[in-house]
C-alpha positions as a Markdown table, in Angstrom:
| # | Residue | x | y | z |
|---|---|---|---|---|
| 1 | Unk | 12.3 | -16.6 | 21.5 |
| 2 | Unk | 11.6 | -14.0 | 24.3 |
| 3 | Unk | 8.1 | -12.8 | 23.7 |
| 4 | Unk | 7.0 | -9.6 | 25.2 |
| 5 | Unk | 3.4 | -8.9 | 26.1 |
| 6 | Unk | 1.2 | -10.5 | 23.5 |
| 7 | Unk | -0.7 | -8.1 | 21.3 |
| 8 | Unk | -3.5 | -9.2 | 19.1 |
| 9 | Unk | -4.2 | -5.9 | 17.2 |
| 10 | Unk | -6.3 | -5.8 | 14.1 |
| 11 | Unk | -4.4 | -5.3 | 10.8 |
| 12 | Unk | -5.3 | -1.7 | 10.4 |
| 13 | Unk | -3.3 | -0.9 | 7.3 |
| 14 | Unk | -3.9 | -3.7 | 4.8 |
| 15 | Unk | -6.4 | -6.4 | 4.1 |
| 16 | Unk | -5.8 | -9.5 | 6.1 |
| 17 | Unk | -6.3 | -11.6 | 3.1 |
| 18 | Unk | -9.9 | -12.7 | 2.7 |
| 19 | Unk | -9.1 | -15.2 | -0.1 |
| 20 | Unk | -5.5 | -15.8 | 0.6 |
| 21 | Unk | -6.6 | -17.2 | 3.9 |
| 22 | Unk | -9.5 | -19.1 | 2.4 |
| 23 | Unk | -9.9 | -22.8 | 1.9 |
| 24 | Unk | -12.4 | -25.5 | 2.5 |
| 25 | Unk | -12.5 | -28.7 | 4.5 |
| 26 | Unk | -9.5 | -31.0 | 4.4 |
| 27 | Unk | -9.6 | -34.0 | 2.2 |
| 28 | Unk | -8.1 | -37.3 | 3.3 |
| 29 | Unk | -4.9 | -37.7 | 5.2 |
| 30 | Unk | -1.3 | -36.8 | 4.4 |
| 31 | Unk | 1.9 | -38.7 | 5.2 |
| 32 | Unk | 2.4 | -39.9 | 8.7 |
| 33 | Unk | -1.3 | -39.9 | 9.3 |
| 34 | Unk | -1.5 | -36.1 | 9.5 |
| 35 | Unk | -4.3 | -34.3 | 7.8 |
| 36 | Unk | -3.1 | -31.5 | 5.5 |
| 37 | Unk | -4.7 | -28.2 | 6.7 |
| 38 | Unk | -6.7 | -25.8 | 4.5 |
| 39 | Unk | -4.7 | -22.7 | 3.7 |
| 40 | Unk | -6.7 | -20.4 | 6.0 |
| 41 | Unk | -6.3 | -22.7 | 9.0 |
| 42 | Unk | -2.6 | -23.1 | 8.4 |
| 43 | Unk | -1.9 | -19.4 | 8.2 |
| 44 | Unk | -4.1 | -18.7 | 11.2 |
| 45 | Unk | -2.2 | -21.4 | 13.2 |
| 46 | Unk | 1.1 | -19.8 | 12.4 |
| 47 | Unk | 0.1 | -16.2 | 13.2 |
| 48 | Unk | -1.7 | -17.2 | 16.4 |
| 49 | Unk | 1.3 | -19.1 | 17.6 |
| 50 | Unk | 3.8 | -16.2 | 17.7 |
| 51 | Unk | 4.0 | -12.9 | 19.5 |
| 52 | Unk | 6.2 | -9.8 | 19.3 |
| 53 | Unk | 9.7 | -10.1 | 20.9 |
| 54 | Unk | 10.7 | -8.0 | 23.9 |
| 55 | Unk | 11.7 | -4.4 | 23.5 |
| 56 | Unk | 15.4 | -3.3 | 23.2 |
| 57 | Unk | 17.0 | 0.0 | 23.2 |
| 58 | Unk | 19.0 | 0.8 | 20.1 |
| 59 | Unk | 20.8 | 3.9 | 18.7 |
| 60 | Unk | 18.3 | 6.0 | 16.7 |
| 61 | Unk | 20.2 | 5.7 | 13.5 |
| 62 | Unk | 20.2 | 1.9 | 13.7 |
| 63 | Unk | 16.4 | 1.7 | 14.2 |
| 64 | Unk | 15.3 | 2.1 | 10.5 |
| 65 | Unk | 12.8 | -0.7 | 9.6 |
| 66 | Unk | 12.2 | -1.6 | 13.2 |
| 67 | Unk | 8.9 | -1.2 | 15.1 |
| 68 | Unk | 8.6 | 1.3 | 17.9 |
| 69 | Unk | 7.9 | -0.2 | 21.3 |
| 70 | Unk | 6.8 | 2.9 | 23.1 |
| 71 | Unk | 5.0 | 6.2 | 22.5 |
| 72 | Unk | 7.4 | 9.1 | 21.9 |
| 73 | Unk | 6.1 | 12.3 | 23.5 |
| 74 | Unk | 7.2 | 15.7 | 22.1 |
| 75 | Unk | 9.3 | 17.6 | 24.6 |
| 76 | Unk | 8.8 | 20.9 | 22.8 |
| 77 | Unk | 6.9 | 22.6 | 20.1 |
| 78 | Unk | 8.0 | 22.0 | 16.5 |
| 79 | Unk | 8.6 | 24.6 | 15.3 |
| 80 | Unk | 9.6 | 26.1 | 18.6 |
| 81 | Unk | 8.2 | 29.6 | 17.7 |
| 82 | Unk | 6.3 | 31.3 | 14.9 |
| 83 | Unk | 8.3 | 31.7 | 11.7 |
| 84 | Unk | 7.9 | 32.8 | 8.2 |
| 85 | Unk | 6.7 | 30.4 | 5.5 |
| 86 | Unk | 7.9 | 32.7 | 2.7 |
| 87 | Unk | 10.6 | 35.1 | 1.6 |
| 88 | Unk | 8.9 | 38.5 | 1.8 |
| 89 | Unk | 8.0 | 41.3 | 4.1 |
| 90 | Unk | 6.9 | 41.2 | 7.7 |
| 91 | Unk | 3.9 | 43.5 | 8.2 |
| 92 | Unk | 1.0 | 44.4 | 10.4 |
| 93 | Unk | -2.1 | 43.3 | 8.7 |
| 94 | Unk | -3.9 | 46.4 | 9.9 |
| 95 | Unk | -1.5 | 48.6 | 7.9 |
| 96 | Unk | -2.7 | 47.0 | 4.7 |
| 97 | Unk | -6.4 | 47.0 | 5.3 |
| 98 | Unk | -8.2 | 48.0 | 2.1 |
| 99 | Unk | -5.0 | 48.0 | 0.0 |
| 100 | Unk | -5.6 | 47.6 | -3.7 |
| 101 | Unk | -4.2 | 48.3 | -7.1 |
| 102 | Unk | -6.1 | 51.5 | -7.3 |
| 103 | Unk | -5.4 | 52.4 | -3.7 |
| 104 | Unk | -2.0 | 50.9 | -2.7 |
| 105 | Unk | -0.4 | 51.2 | 0.7 |
| 106 | Unk | 3.3 | 52.2 | 1.2 |
| 107 | Unk | 5.2 | 51.2 | 4.3 |
| 108 | Unk | 8.6 | 52.4 | 5.4 |
| 109 | Unk | 11.3 | 49.7 | 4.8 |
| 110 | Unk | 13.4 | 49.3 | 8.0 |
| 111 | Unk | 17.1 | 48.6 | 7.3 |
| 112 | Unk | 17.8 | 45.3 | 9.0 |
| 113 | Unk | 16.6 | 42.0 | 7.3 |
| 114 | Unk | 15.3 | 39.2 | 9.5 |
| 115 | Unk | 17.1 | 36.0 | 8.5 |
| 116 | Unk | 16.6 | 32.4 | 9.7 |
| 117 | Unk | 18.6 | 31.5 | 12.8 |
| 118 | Unk | 18.7 | 33.0 | 16.3 |
| 119 | Unk | 16.0 | 35.6 | 16.7 |
| 120 | Unk | 17.3 | 39.2 | 16.8 |
| 121 | Unk | 15.5 | 41.8 | 19.0 |
| 122 | Unk | 13.6 | 43.4 | 16.2 |
| 123 | Unk | 10.1 | 44.7 | 15.9 |
| 124 | Unk | 7.6 | 46.0 | 13.4 |
| 125 | Unk | 6.0 | 49.3 | 14.3 |
| 126 | Unk | 2.9 | 50.8 | 12.7 |
| 127 | Unk | 3.6 | 51.9 | 9.1 |
| 128 | Unk | 6.8 | 50.0 | 8.8 |
| 129 | Unk | 8.0 | 46.7 | 7.3 |
| 130 | Unk | 11.1 | 44.5 | 7.2 |
| 131 | Unk | 12.5 | 42.0 | 4.8 |
| 132 | Unk | 12.1 | 38.5 | 6.2 |
| 133 | Unk | 13.4 | 35.1 | 5.0 |
| 134 | Unk | 11.8 | 31.7 | 5.0 |
| 135 | Unk | 12.1 | 30.1 | 8.5 |
| 136 | Unk | 13.0 | 33.4 | 10.2 |
| 137 | Unk | 11.4 | 34.1 | 13.6 |
| 138 | Unk | 8.3 | 36.4 | 13.3 |
| 139 | Unk | 9.3 | 39.8 | 14.9 |
| 140 | Unk | 7.2 | 41.5 | 17.6 |
| 141 | Unk | 4.3 | 43.5 | 16.1 |
| 142 | Unk | 4.1 | 41.4 | 12.9 |
| 143 | Unk | 1.1 | 39.3 | 12.2 |
| 144 | Unk | 1.4 | 38.6 | 8.5 |
| 145 | Unk | 4.0 | 38.0 | 5.8 |
| 146 | Unk | 3.6 | 39.3 | 2.2 |
| 147 | Unk | 5.6 | 37.3 | -0.4 |
| 148 | Unk | 8.3 | 39.2 | -2.1 |
| 149 | Unk | 6.7 | 38.8 | -5.5 |
| 150 | Unk | 3.5 | 40.6 | -4.3 |
| 151 | Unk | 5.3 | 43.8 | -3.2 |
| 152 | Unk | 7.3 | 46.5 | -4.9 |
| 153 | Unk | 10.3 | 48.1 | -3.3 |
| 154 | Unk | 10.5 | 51.8 | -4.0 |
| 155 | Unk | 13.8 | 52.9 | -2.4 |
| 156 | Unk | 13.1 | 53.3 | 1.3 |
| 157 | Unk | 9.4 | 52.2 | 1.0 |
| 158 | Unk | 7.5 | 49.2 | -0.1 |
| 159 | Unk | 4.3 | 49.3 | -2.0 |
| 160 | Unk | 1.5 | 46.8 | -1.4 |
| 161 | Unk | -1.5 | 46.4 | -3.6 |
| 162 | Unk | -3.5 | 43.8 | -1.7 |
| 163 | Unk | -4.5 | 43.3 | 2.0 |
| 164 | Unk | -2.9 | 40.7 | 4.2 |
| 165 | Unk | -4.9 | 38.5 | 6.5 |
| 166 | Unk | -3.8 | 38.0 | 10.1 |
| 167 | Unk | -1.6 | 34.8 | 10.2 |
| 168 | Unk | -1.0 | 34.8 | 6.4 |
| 169 | Unk | 2.2 | 32.9 | 5.5 |
| 170 | Unk | 3.1 | 32.4 | 9.2 |
| 171 | Unk | 3.9 | 29.0 | 10.5 |
| 172 | Unk | 2.5 | 28.7 | 14.1 |
| 173 | Unk | 4.6 | 27.4 | 17.0 |
| 174 | Unk | 3.8 | 23.7 | 17.3 |
| 175 | Unk | 2.2 | 23.7 | 13.8 |
| 176 | Unk | 4.1 | 20.4 | 13.1 |
| 177 | Unk | 4.2 | 18.8 | 16.5 |
| 178 | Unk | 2.8 | 20.2 | 19.7 |
| 179 | Unk | 4.7 | 20.0 | 23.0 |
| 180 | Unk | 3.3 | 17.1 | 25.1 |
| 181 | Unk | 1.6 | 15.4 | 22.2 |
| 182 | Unk | 2.3 | 11.8 | 21.0 |
| 183 | Unk | 4.7 | 12.5 | 18.1 |
| 184 | Unk | 5.2 | 8.8 | 17.3 |
| 185 | Unk | 2.9 | 6.0 | 18.4 |
| 186 | Unk | 3.9 | 2.7 | 19.8 |
| 187 | Unk | 3.7 | 0.2 | 16.8 |
| 188 | Unk | 5.0 | 2.7 | 14.3 |
| 189 | Unk | 7.2 | 1.3 | 11.6 |
| 190 | Unk | 10.3 | 3.4 | 11.7 |
| 191 | Unk | 10.8 | 4.8 | 8.2 |
| 192 | Unk | 13.1 | 7.7 | 7.2 |
| 193 | Unk | 10.4 | 10.3 | 8.2 |
| 194 | Unk | 10.0 | 8.7 | 11.6 |
| 195 | Unk | 13.7 | 8.8 | 12.2 |
| 196 | Unk | 13.5 | 12.5 | 11.5 |
| 197 | Unk | 10.6 | 13.0 | 13.9 |
| 198 | Unk | 12.6 | 11.2 | 16.6 |
| 199 | Unk | 15.4 | 13.8 | 16.1 |
| 200 | Unk | 12.8 | 16.6 | 16.5 |
| 201 | Unk | 11.9 | 14.9 | 19.8 |
| 202 | Unk | 15.6 | 15.0 | 21.0 |
| 203 | Unk | 15.8 | 11.2 | 20.9 |
| 204 | Unk | 19.2 | 9.6 | 20.4 |
| 205 | Unk | 18.1 | 6.1 | 21.3 |
| 206 | Unk | 14.7 | 4.3 | 20.7 |
| 207 | Unk | 12.9 | 1.5 | 22.3 |
| 208 | Unk | 12.0 | -1.0 | 19.6 |
| 209 | Unk | 10.8 | -4.6 | 19.1 |
| 210 | Unk | 13.9 | -6.7 | 18.7 |
| 211 | Unk | 14.6 | -8.0 | 15.3 |
| 212 | Unk | 14.4 | -11.8 | 15.2 |
| 213 | Unk | 17.4 | -13.9 | 14.5 |
| 214 | Unk | 16.7 | -16.5 | 11.8 |
| 215 | Unk | 18.7 | -19.7 | 11.1 |
| 216 | Unk | 18.5 | -21.4 | 7.7 |
| 217 | Unk | 19.3 | -25.0 | 7.1 |
| 218 | Unk | 19.2 | -27.0 | 3.8 |
| 219 | Unk | 19.0 | -30.8 | 4.1 |
| 220 | Unk | 19.8 | -33.7 | 1.7 |
| 221 | Unk | 22.6 | -35.9 | 0.6 |
| 222 | Unk | 22.0 | -34.7 | -3.0 |
| 223 | Unk | 22.7 | -31.1 | -2.2 |
| 224 | Unk | 26.1 | -29.5 | -3.3 |
| 225 | Unk | 27.6 | -26.1 | -3.2 |
| 226 | Unk | 27.9 | -23.5 | -6.0 |
| 227 | Unk | 31.4 | -24.6 | -7.1 |
| 228 | Unk | 31.3 | -28.3 | -6.6 |
| 229 | Unk | 31.4 | -30.5 | -9.6 |
| 230 | Unk | 27.9 | -31.5 | -10.9 |
| 231 | Unk | 26.8 | -35.0 | -11.8 |
| 232 | Unk | 23.5 | -36.7 | -12.4 |
| 233 | Unk | 21.3 | -36.9 | -9.3 |
| 234 | Unk | 22.8 | -33.8 | -7.6 |
| 235 | Unk | 21.3 | -30.4 | -7.1 |
| 236 | Unk | 23.0 | -27.1 | -6.1 |
| 237 | Unk | 22.0 | -25.5 | -2.8 |
| 238 | Unk | 20.0 | -22.5 | -4.1 |
| 239 | Unk | 17.5 | -22.6 | -1.3 |
| 240 | Unk | 19.6 | -21.3 | 1.6 |
| 241 | Unk | 21.2 | -18.4 | -0.4 |
| 242 | Unk | 17.8 | -17.4 | -1.8 |
| 243 | Unk | 16.0 | -17.5 | 1.6 |
| 244 | Unk | 18.9 | -15.7 | 3.3 |
| 245 | Unk | 18.9 | -13.0 | 0.7 |
| 246 | Unk | 15.1 | -12.5 | 1.2 |
| 247 | Unk | 15.6 | -12.4 | 4.9 |
| 248 | Unk | 18.4 | -9.8 | 4.7 |
| 249 | Unk | 16.3 | -7.8 | 2.2 |
| 250 | Unk | 13.8 | -7.4 | 5.0 |
| 251 | Unk | 16.3 | -6.6 | 7.7 |
| 252 | Unk | 16.5 | -9.8 | 9.6 |
| 253 | Unk | 19.7 | -11.2 | 11.2 |
| 254 | Unk | 20.5 | -14.5 | 9.6 |
| 255 | Unk | 22.5 | -17.6 | 10.5 |
| 256 | Unk | 23.6 | -19.9 | 7.7 |
| 257 | Unk | 23.7 | -23.5 | 9.1 |
| 258 | Unk | 24.9 | -24.9 | 5.8 |
| 259 | Unk | 23.7 | -28.4 | 4.6 |
| 260 | Unk | 22.8 | -31.3 | 6.8 |
| 261 | Unk | 23.1 | -34.8 | 5.3 |
| 262 | Unk | 20.2 | -37.3 | 5.5 |
| 263 | Unk | 21.6 | -38.8 | 8.7 |
| 264 | Unk | 19.9 | -38.4 | 12.1 |
| 265 | Unk | 23.0 | -37.3 | 14.0 |
| 266 | Unk | 24.0 | -34.5 | 11.6 |
| 267 | Unk | 20.4 | -33.3 | 11.3 |
| 268 | Unk | 19.9 | -33.3 | 15.0 |
| 269 | Unk | 23.1 | -31.4 | 15.7 |
| 270 | Unk | 22.4 | -28.7 | 13.1 |
| 271 | Unk | 18.7 | -28.4 | 14.2 |
| 272 | Unk | 19.8 | -28.0 | 17.8 |
| 273 | Unk | 22.1 | -25.2 | 16.7 |
| 274 | Unk | 19.3 | -23.6 | 14.8 |
| 275 | Unk | 17.1 | -23.6 | 17.9 |
| 276 | Unk | 19.4 | -21.1 | 19.4 |
| 277 | Unk | 17.8 | -18.6 | 17.1 |
| 278 | Unk | 14.3 | -17.2 | 17.3 |
| 279 | Unk | 13.2 | -18.8 | 14.1 |
| 280 | Unk | 14.6 | -21.9 | 12.3 |
| 281 | Unk | 13.9 | -22.5 | 8.6 |
| 282 | Unk | 14.8 | -25.8 | 7.0 |
| 283 | Unk | 14.3 | -26.9 | 3.4 |
| 284 | Unk | 13.9 | -30.5 | 2.2 |
| 285 | Unk | 13.2 | -33.7 | 4.1 |
| 286 | Unk | 9.6 | -33.1 | 4.9 |
| 287 | Unk | 7.9 | -35.0 | 2.1 |
| 288 | Unk | 7.0 | -38.7 | 1.8 |
| 289 | Unk | 10.3 | -40.3 | 0.8 |
| 290 | Unk | 11.9 | -43.0 | 2.8 |
| 291 | Unk | 14.7 | -40.7 | 3.7 |
| 292 | Unk | 12.5 | -37.7 | 4.4 |
| 293 | Unk | 12.5 | -38.1 | 8.2 |
| 294 | Unk | 13.0 | -34.6 | 9.3 |
| 295 | Unk | 9.7 | -34.5 | 11.2 |
| 296 | Unk | 10.9 | -37.3 | 13.5 |
| 297 | Unk | 14.2 | -35.4 | 14.1 |
| 298 | Unk | 12.2 | -32.3 | 14.9 |
| 299 | Unk | 10.3 | -34.3 | 17.6 |
| 300 | Unk | 13.5 | -35.7 | 18.9 |
| 301 | Unk | 14.8 | -32.2 | 19.3 |
| 302 | Unk | 11.8 | -31.2 | 21.4 |
| 303 | Unk | 9.9 | -29.4 | 18.7 |
| 304 | Unk | 6.2 | -29.7 | 19.0 |
| 305 | Unk | 4.6 | -29.9 | 15.5 |
| 306 | Unk | 1.5 | -27.8 | 15.0 |
| 307 | Unk | 0.8 | -29.1 | 11.5 |
| 308 | Unk | 2.5 | -31.1 | 8.8 |
| 309 | Unk | 1.0 | -30.5 | 5.4 |
| 310 | Unk | -1.2 | -27.8 | 3.9 |
| 311 | Unk | -3.6 | -27.9 | 1.0 |
| 312 | Unk | -1.6 | -25.6 | -1.2 |
| 313 | Unk | 0.4 | -25.8 | -4.4 |
| 314 | Unk | 3.3 | -25.4 | -4.4 |
| 315 | Unk | 4.4 | -26.4 | -0.9 |
| 316 | Unk | 2.0 | -29.1 | 0.4 |
| 317 | Unk | 4.5 | -30.8 | 2.7 |
| 318 | Unk | 5.3 | -27.7 | 4.8 |
| 319 | Unk | 5.8 | -28.3 | 8.5 |
| 320 | Unk | 5.3 | -25.8 | 11.3 |
| 321 | Unk | 6.3 | -26.3 | 15.0 |
| 322 | Unk | 7.2 | -24.7 | 18.2 |
| 323 | Unk | 10.1 | -25.1 | 20.6 |
| 324 | Unk | 10.7 | -23.4 | 24.0 |
| 325 | Unk | 12.2 | -20.2 | 22.6 |
| 326 | Unk | 11.0 | -20.0 | 19.1 |
| 327 | Unk | 9.4 | -21.6 | 16.0 |
| 328 | Unk | 10.4 | -23.8 | 13.1 |
| 329 | Unk | 9.3 | -23.9 | 9.5 |
| 330 | Unk | 10.1 | -27.1 | 7.6 |
| 331 | Unk | 9.8 | -26.0 | 3.9 |
| 332 | Unk | 9.8 | -28.4 | 1.0 |
| 333 | Unk | 13.1 | -28.8 | -0.9 |
| 334 | Unk | 11.8 | -27.7 | -4.3 |
| 335 | Unk | 13.0 | -24.1 | -4.6 |
| 336 | Unk | 9.6 | -22.6 | -5.7 |
| 337 | Unk | 7.9 | -24.4 | -2.9 |
| 338 | Unk | 10.5 | -23.0 | -0.4 |
| 339 | Unk | 10.1 | -19.4 | -1.6 |
| 340 | Unk | 6.3 | -19.6 | -1.8 |
| 341 | Unk | 6.2 | -21.1 | 1.6 |
| 342 | Unk | 8.3 | -18.2 | 2.9 |
| 343 | Unk | 5.9 | -15.6 | 1.5 |
| 344 | Unk | 2.8 | -17.3 | 2.7 |
| 345 | Unk | 3.8 | -18.6 | 6.1 |
| 346 | Unk | 7.2 | -17.4 | 7.3 |
| 347 | Unk | 7.0 | -13.8 | 6.3 |
| 348 | Unk | 3.7 | -13.1 | 8.2 |
| 349 | Unk | 5.2 | -14.8 | 11.3 |
| 350 | Unk | 8.4 | -12.8 | 11.1 |
| 351 | Unk | 6.4 | -9.6 | 10.8 |
| 352 | Unk | 4.3 | -10.3 | 13.8 |
| 353 | Unk | 7.4 | -11.4 | 15.8 |
| 354 | Unk | 9.0 | -8.1 | 14.8 |
| 355 | Unk | 6.0 | -6.1 | 16.0 |
| 356 | Unk | 4.5 | -5.1 | 12.7 |
| 357 | Unk | 0.8 | -4.4 | 12.4 |
| 358 | Unk | 0.5 | -5.4 | 8.7 |
| 359 | Unk | 1.3 | -9.1 | 8.5 |
| 360 | Unk | 0.2 | -10.1 | 5.0 |
| 361 | Unk | 1.0 | -9.2 | 1.5 |
| 362 | Unk | -1.1 | -6.4 | 0.0 |
| 363 | Unk | -3.8 | -7.9 | -2.4 |
| 364 | Unk | -5.1 | -6.4 | -5.6 |
| 365 | Unk | -7.7 | -7.6 | -8.1 |
| 366 | Unk | -6.3 | -7.7 | -11.6 |
| 367 | Unk | -7.2 | -9.3 | -14.9 |
| 368 | Unk | -5.6 | -12.5 | -16.1 |
| 369 | Unk | -3.6 | -12.3 | -19.3 |
| 370 | Unk | -3.6 | -16.0 | -19.9 |
| 371 | Unk | -5.6 | -19.3 | -19.8 |
| 372 | Unk | -4.6 | -21.8 | -17.1 |
| 373 | Unk | -6.4 | -25.2 | -16.8 |
| 374 | Unk | -5.7 | -27.1 | -13.5 |
| 375 | Unk | -6.7 | -29.9 | -11.2 |
| 376 | Unk | -9.0 | -28.9 | -8.3 |
| 377 | Unk | -8.5 | -29.7 | -4.6 |
| 378 | Unk | -5.7 | -27.3 | -3.5 |
| 379 | Unk | -5.2 | -23.6 | -3.3 |
| 380 | Unk | -2.6 | -22.7 | -5.9 |
| 381 | Unk | -0.3 | -19.8 | -6.5 |
| 382 | Unk | 1.3 | -18.8 | -9.8 |
| 383 | Unk | 4.2 | -16.5 | -10.3 |
| 384 | Unk | 3.2 | -13.5 | -12.3 |
| 385 | Unk | 4.3 | -10.1 | -13.5 |
| 386 | Unk | 1.9 | -7.2 | -13.7 |
| 387 | Unk | 1.6 | -4.8 | -16.6 |
| 388 | Unk | -0.7 | -1.9 | -17.4 |
| 389 | Unk | -3.4 | -2.6 | -20.0 |
| 390 | Unk | -3.1 | -0.5 | -23.1 |
| 391 | Unk | -6.9 | -0.3 | -23.3 |
| 392 | Unk | -7.8 | 1.1 | -19.8 |
| 393 | Unk | -4.7 | 1.1 | -17.8 |
| 394 | Unk | -5.8 | -1.6 | -15.4 |
| 395 | Unk | -3.4 | -4.2 | -14.2 |
| 396 | Unk | -3.0 | -7.4 | -16.1 |
| 397 | Unk | -1.2 | -10.5 | -14.8 |
| 398 | Unk | 1.2 | -12.4 | -17.0 |
| 399 | Unk | 3.0 | -15.6 | -16.1 |
| 400 | Unk | 6.7 | -15.2 | -15.5 |
| 401 | Unk | 7.2 | -18.5 | -17.3 |
| 402 | Unk | 4.9 | -21.1 | -18.9 |
| 403 | Unk | 6.8 | -23.6 | -16.7 |
| 404 | Unk | 5.2 | -23.2 | -13.3 |
| 405 | Unk | 6.5 | -26.4 | -11.7 |
| 406 | Unk | 7.8 | -26.3 | -8.1 |
| 407 | Unk | 11.3 | -27.1 | -9.3 |
| 408 | Unk | 11.5 | -24.2 | -11.8 |
| 409 | Unk | 13.3 | -21.6 | -9.7 |
| 410 | Unk | 13.7 | -19.3 | -12.8 |
| 411 | Unk | 9.9 | -18.8 | -12.7 |
| 412 | Unk | 10.4 | -16.8 | -9.5 |
| 413 | Unk | 12.8 | -14.4 | -11.2 |
| 414 | Unk | 11.0 | -11.1 | -11.8 |
| 415 | Unk | 7.9 | -12.2 | -10.0 |
| 416 | Unk | 5.9 | -9.3 | -8.7 |
| 417 | Unk | 2.9 | -11.2 | -7.3 |
| 418 | Unk | 1.5 | -14.6 | -6.5 |
| 419 | Unk | -1.8 | -15.1 | -8.4 |
| 420 | Unk | -4.2 | -17.0 | -6.2 |
| 421 | Unk | -6.5 | -19.8 | -7.5 |
| 422 | Unk | -9.2 | -21.1 | -5.2 |
| 423 | Unk | -9.2 | -24.8 | -4.4 |
| 424 | Unk | -12.3 | -25.7 | -6.4 |
| 425 | Unk | -11.6 | -23.5 | -9.4 |
| 426 | Unk | -11.0 | -25.6 | -12.5 |
| 427 | Unk | -9.3 | -23.0 | -14.7 |
| 428 | Unk | -8.3 | -19.4 | -15.2 |
| 429 | Unk | -9.5 | -17.7 | -18.3 |
| 430 | Unk | -7.8 | -14.7 | -20.0 |
| 431 | Unk | -9.7 | -11.5 | -19.1 |
| 432 | Unk | -11.3 | -12.7 | -15.9 |
| 433 | Unk | -10.6 | -11.0 | -12.5 |
| 434 | Unk | -8.2 | -12.7 | -10.3 |
| 435 | Unk | -6.6 | -12.0 | -6.9 |
| 436 | Unk | -2.9 | -11.3 | -6.6 |
| 437 | Unk | -0.7 | -11.1 | -3.5 |
| 438 | Unk | 2.0 | -8.4 | -4.1 |
| 439 | Unk | 5.5 | -9.5 | -3.2 |
| 440 | Unk | 7.3 | -6.7 | -5.1 |
| 441 | Unk | 6.3 | -3.2 | -6.2 |
| 442 | Unk | 5.7 | -3.6 | -9.9 |
| 443 | Unk | 7.0 | -0.1 | -10.5 |
| 444 | Unk | 6.6 | 1.9 | -13.7 |
| 445 | Unk | 8.7 | 2.6 | -16.8 |
| 446 | Unk | 7.6 | 6.2 | -17.2 |
| 447 | Unk | 6.5 | 9.2 | -15.3 |
| 448 | Unk | 3.1 | 10.3 | -16.5 |
| 449 | Unk | 2.3 | 13.1 | -14.1 |
| 450 | Unk | 2.1 | 16.6 | -15.4 |
């Protein structure tokens, strides 16, 4: 991974997760004599270990979703000159001074209308007016526009029954963007509107933070493909397709390394290939089983482990490490653990690597719609949907499924948020306030605005 200048900017557009990054002291030791980290420490370790990639120049129309790596200075005013904000009549405000219903003013209507486009050499003299269209250049002598519905055409004259203030319904030159100003700041996420502003600034190419390349590897002798015959003891490889789909959803380039068997040579060969990318994600092989020796293979490949184990449920065995040009995440093999690990650890890292300012999921306080007893000791995340309360319209969290085990992939279907439970909390009671990390926009089923 080719990091550009390291930037430690505060997250200025969303809460950097006061509770999400919470957690107490670590209890006991995990496998391999490594202490599981509290959630806050693990997330901080990940984020502090990565930096934005170097800038690259890309065609403007390929930059959507990327982060701008330079300020864009406006080369000209937008709009370039004064123009009309309404269809109406170009006037001199002094001609309509004291105009009223009881004492209207009539101005001579000049024959040529002023339309949008190249400015004709037209002027407005005292006591005259011209038709003008929205976007048309303001003619010489005009300092106001009267909307067409506020005037009455009487053959060769136009009657006005109200005064017009200087500048009324006129868009000033540079009213949108002033020449020489910063039209787009470095660090801007390039959304559709930003692409449009780049056009206004005459830019056909943009300097952006390079998108990371992410390799995904599933491990395990028990893993089979979608069309292979099933038998007892086997599992289908849902992890790689699900993670790759999530990565592509967010615009990242992906490399599918397939499945590595529980054999050192195969694991090392595929991990080495994965280290050609900026980020390597593996699933499986990081727990306490006799054949879960992925950590040792990581070390053999030259990966320096930063932690192995986090006090979180699901996903306790997660591993994070660094290699010369990138980072690796060893996610657990259970599919819910893998997807939760992606949202909590991988996604913030990828966002920082990509140059984003906001790294963490947006958090909202909602009310629980269910009771949930639990064992204490670890931070826990439940998959929930959000609905509006019929009583007061506030958000209420409902479990996507009563089965919340780390193996129940279907519990992630339709999940809009991860409901956070503090390590020492013994239960969630229906009606109490809880913190949720949004992973999807819950949307709405109706349009209630008038």
